[in-house]
C-alpha positions in Angstrom: -31.4 -4.5 -6.1 -31.0 -3.1 -9.6 -31.8 0.5 -10.3 -33.8 0.8 -13.5 -32.8 3.3 -16.3 -36.0 5.4 -15.7 -35.2 5.5 -12.0 -31.6 6.4 -12.6 -32.7 9.6 -14.4 -34.6 10.6 -11.3 -31.7 9.8 -9.1 -29.5 12.0 -11.3 -31.8 14.9 -10.5 -31.5 14.1 -6.8 -27.7 14.1 -7.0 -27.9 17.5 -8.7 -30.0 19.0 -6.0 -27.7 17.7 -3.3 -24.6 19.0 -5.1 -26.2 22.4 -5.6 -27.2 22.7 -1.9 -23.6 21.9 -0.9 -21.9 24.1 -3.4 -24.0 27.2 -2.8 -24.4 26.7 1.0 -28.2 26.7 0.6 -29.1 23.6 2.5 -32.5 21.9 1.9 -34.8 20.4 4.5 -35.1 17.2 2.5 -35.4 15.9 -1.1 -38.7 16.2 -2.8 -40.8 13.0 -2.5 -40.3 12.2 -6.2 -36.6 12.4 -5.9 -36.1 10.7 -2.6 -34.2 7.4 -2.7 -36.3 4.5 -1.7 -33.5 2.0 -0.8 -29.9 1.7 0.0 -29.2 0.7 -3.6 -30.7 4.0 -4.8 -28.8 5.9 -2.2 -25.6 4.4 -3.3 -26.4 5.2 -7.0 -26.8 8.8 -6.0 -23.4 8.7 -4.2 -21.7 7.4 -7.3 -23.2 10.1 -9.5 -22.1 12.8 -7.1 -18.6 11.3 -6.8 -18.0 11.7 -10.6 -18.7 15.4 -10.3 -16.2 15.8 -7.5 -13.3 14.3 -9.5 -10.9 11.5 -8.5 -11.9 9.3 -5.6 -9.2 9.2 -3.0 -10.7 6.4 -1.0 -13.7 5.1 0.8 -15.5 5.6 4.2 -17.0 2.3 5.4 -18.9 1.4 8.6 -21.4 -0.9 10.0 -24.0 -0.9 12.8 -22.2 -3.2 15.2 -19.8 -6.1 14.9 -22.3 -8.2 12.9 -23.8 -5.4 10.8 -23.6 -5.5 7.0 -21.1 -2.7 6.1 -22.1 0.3 4.0 -19.7 2.6 2.3 -19.3 5.9 0.3 -16.6 7.5 -1.9 -14.3 10.2 -0.5 -13.2 12.7 -3.1 -9.5 13.2 -3.2 -10.0 17.0 -3.5 -11.4 17.0 0.1 -8.4 15.4 1.7 -5.9 17.5 3.7 -2.6 17.1 5.5 -2.2 16.8 9.3 -2.7 20.2 10.9 -4.2 21.7 7.7 -6.6 24.6 7.5 -10.1 23.8 6.3 -11.8 26.7 4.6 -14.2 27.6 1.8 -17.9 27.2 1.0 -17.9 23.5 1.4 -17.6 23.8 5.2 -20.8 24.9 6.8 -21.7 22.4 9.6 -18.1 21.7 10.8 -18.8 18.3 12.2 -15.8 16.1 13.2 -15.2 12.5 14.1 -12.2 10.6 15.3 -11.5 7.5 13.2 -8.9 4.9 12.2 -8.0 4.6 8.5 -5.7 2.4 6.4 -3.9 3.2 3.2 -3.3 0.6 0.6 0.2 0.0 -0.7 -1.0 -2.5 -3.4 -4.1 -2.5 -5.6 -6.9 -5.0 -5.0 -8.6 -5.3 -8.4 -11.9 -7.3 -8.6 -11.4 -11.0 -8.8 -12.7 -14.5 -8.1 -11.9 -16.1 -5.7 -12.4 -13.5 -2.9 -9.4 -12.0 -1.2 -8.4 -13.6 2.1 -7.7 -11.8 5.3 -4.0 -12.4 4.9 -4.0 -11.0 1.4 -5.9 -8.0 2.5 -3.5 -7.3 5.3 -0.5 -7.7 3.0 -1.9 -5.0 0.7 -2.1 -2.4 3.6 0.8 0.0 3.6 0.0 1.9 6.7 -2.5 2.7 9.5 -3.3 6.2 10.7 -5.4 8.2 13.1 -7.8 10.5 11.1 -10.4 13.1 11.5 -13.4 13.0 9.2 -15.1 16.3 8.6 -18.9 15.9 8.3 -21.0 18.1 6.0 -24.4 17.9 4.4 -26.7 19.3 1.8 -29.5 19.1 4.5 -30.3 21.7 7.1 -30.4 18.9 9.7 -28.8 15.8 8.3 -29.8 13.8 11.3 -33.5 14.5 10.7 -33.8 13.1 7.2 -34.4 9.5 6.2 -31.6 7.0 6.3 -31.5 6.6 2.4 -31.2 10.4 2.1 -28.4 10.6 4.6 -26.6 7.8 2.8 -27.2 9.4 -0.6 -25.5 12.6 0.6 -22.1 10.9 0.6 -22.9 9.7 4.1 -22.4 13.3 5.3 -18.8 13.2 4.2 -17.1 16.6 3.8 -13.4 16.1 4.3 -10.6 13.9 5.6 -7.2 14.5 7.4 -4.8 11.8 8.4 -2.1 11.8 11.0 1.3 10.0 11.0 1.5 6.3 10.2 1.2 4.1 13.3 4.2 1.8 13.9 3.3 -1.8 14.8 -0.4 -1.2 14.2 -1.0 -4.9 14.0 -0.2 -5.2 17.7 -2.9 -2.7 18.8 -5.9 -4.2 20.6 -8.7 -2.1 19.1 -11.1 -3.3 21.7 -9.0 -1.7 24.4 -7.8 1.4 22.5 -8.5 4.8 24.3 -9.5 7.8 22.2 -10.0 11.5 23.2 -11.5 14.2 20.9 -10.9 17.8 21.9 -12.1 20.9 20.2 -10.4 24.2 21.2 -8.9 22.5 24.2 -12.2 21.2 25.6 -12.6 17.4 25.8 -15.7 16.5 23.8 -15.4 12.8 23.9 -13.3 10.3 25.8 -13.8 6.5 25.8 -12.1 3.1 25.2 -12.7 0.7 22.3 -15.6 2.5 20.7 -15.1 1.5 17.0 -18.8 1.4 15.9 -18.4 -1.7 13.7 -16.5 -3.6 16.5 -12.8 -4.1 17.0 -12.2 -6.2 13.9 -11.5 -3.3 11.5 -10.1 -5.6 8.8 -13.5 -7.2 8.2 -14.6 -3.8 6.8 -11.7 -3.7 4.3 -12.4 -7.3 3.3 -16.0 -6.4 2.6 -14.9 -3.4 0.5 -12.4 -5.5 -1.5 -14.8 -8.4 -2.1 -18.5 -7.6 -1.9 -17.9 -4.0 -2.7 -15.8 -4.5 -5.8 -18.7 -4.5 -8.3 -19.4 -0.9 -7.2 -15.9 0.4 -6.6 -14.3 -1.2 -9.6 -11.6 -2.4 -7.3 -9.3 -0.7 -4.8 -6.2 1.1 -5.9 -2.7 1.7 -4.6 -2.8 4.8 -2.4 -6.5 4.5 -1.6 -7.5 5.6 1.9 -10.1 3.5 3.8 -11.6 5.0 7.0 -13.5 2.7 9.3 -16.1 4.7 11.2 -16.4 7.2 14.1 -15.0 6.3 17.5 -16.3 9.6 19.0 -19.7 10.1 17.5 -20.5 13.4 15.7 -19.2 16.5 17.4 -19.7 20.1 16.2 -16.9 22.7 16.0 -17.1 26.4 15.3 -15.3 28.6 12.8 -11.7 29.1 13.9 -11.7 26.0 16.1 -8.9 23.4 16.3 -9.9 19.7 16.5 -7.6 17.1 17.9 -8.2 13.3 17.9 -5.7 11.4 20.1 -5.5 7.6 20.3 -3.3 6.2 23.0 -1.4 3.8 20.6 -2.6 5.0 17.2 -1.4 8.5 17.6 -2.7 12.1 17.1 -4.2 14.1 14.2 -5.4 17.7 14.1 -7.0 20.2 11.8 -8.2 23.8 12.1 -11.3 25.4 10.6 -10.9 28.9 9.1 -12.5 31.8 11.0 -15.4 33.6 9.6 -14.1 36.3 7.3 -14.9 39.9 8.3 
């Protein structure tokens, strides 16, 4: 679906409202009816407008509703990425949602091209695989109460990204049998096996991004991070809390949220 020029002007206003709500920590209940995206295409257009304001894109979050679901993706600003064990602080962090995920980092670019990239070519472009925690934030008071296009427009609730050490021999991991545990301040919040939401074939998501997604992304770049969806569902932390995601074979990653200043 193509977004018309007239509609694009409206979507720019929607992007401005979402950015203002995030930046000032004054969340909104929902977008006004006139500014609300009516489709995934409009939601993605809002994402792309917002991403420009946040500077360089450091990668992409991609997921799907099940093993046969059509993937959907959003840009991740490089400015919101931190190192393993880092402290997350500042006005951009209000909700403090966390998810345990698996991400890949590209060692070689994948510019748009015809014919489509093959699975072998995609795997050859991957430099490393990592356990990650995605931080979830939103412009909305309750991001789980708004329409799906609104949630997607709001960068799919993206608010930050931390990667753990690279995983040796990641190609040998059976993702369908991989255990994961998410703890927050020492309390286990989630523990399960093989819970990748798009199914155990994580590479299909990267293939979609490199091929079908290329018109929107402009191609993938060396150093891009691609995270592949929550294994743990959305869990809420508190100021000052430490979150740890631990995969049996894919390793461990942690972050700490700054306490409330006195």
